[in-house]
C-alpha positions in Angstrom: 50.3 6.2 8.7 51.2 2.7 7.6 49.3 -0.4 8.8 47.1 -3.4 8.1 43.7 -2.5 7.0 40.8 -5.0 7.6 37.3 -4.8 6.2 34.6 -7.1 7.0 30.9 -7.0 8.1 30.6 -3.9 10.4 34.5 -3.7 10.7 36.7 -1.1 9.1 40.0 -1.0 11.1 43.6 -0.1 10.7 46.2 -1.7 13.0 49.4 0.4 13.2 52.2 0.3 15.8 50.2 -1.7 18.2 47.1 0.5 18.0 43.9 -0.4 16.3 41.9 2.5 14.8 38.3 2.7 13.6 38.5 3.8 9.9 36.2 6.5 8.6 36.6 6.5 4.9 34.2 9.2 3.5 35.7 9.2 0.0 35.6 5.3 0.0 39.4 5.2 -0.9 40.2 2.1 0.9 36.9 0.3 -0.1 37.5 1.0 -3.7 41.2 -0.2 -3.4 40.0 -3.4 -1.7 37.5 -4.1 -4.4 40.4 -4.4 -6.8 42.3 -7.1 -4.8 42.1 -10.7 -5.7 40.4 -11.6 -2.4 37.0 -13.4 -2.5 34.1 -12.4 -0.4 33.5 -9.2 1.7 36.2 -9.8 4.2 39.5 -8.1 3.0 42.8 -7.4 4.5 45.9 -5.7 3.1 48.7 -3.4 4.0 47.8 0.3 3.6 49.2 3.7 3.9 46.8 6.5 4.7 46.8 10.2 5.4 44.1 11.4 7.7 43.0 13.0 10.9 43.2 11.0 14.2 40.5 11.4 16.9 41.0 9.8 20.3 38.0 10.4 22.4 36.8 6.8 22.2 33.6 5.0 21.5 33.9 4.5 17.8 32.5 1.8 15.5 29.2 0.0 15.5 29.4 -1.0 19.2 31.8 1.7 20.4 34.7 -0.7 20.9 37.4 1.5 19.3 39.3 4.1 21.4 40.8 5.8 18.3 39.5 6.8 14.9 41.3 7.9 11.7 39.4 9.7 9.0 41.1 9.0 5.8 41.6 11.8 3.3 44.0 10.1 0.8 46.0 7.1 0.2 49.9 7.2 0.1 52.4 4.9 -1.6 
């Protein structure tokens, strides 16, 4: 899945095709990639391509605002 990944305080989300997914990144792949970007501070945003499993039961994230979640297993080019 390709989209725009955004990371900030209590936010890890991927916007793709009009949907916003809460991102579970157990291997820290996106976090490690974002640390290498030339962006200051903790708030980061970049285009990403991920492979993972989508869950859609709702209530994801710190306050349960996300209806969908993707658990990332690898990054793609």
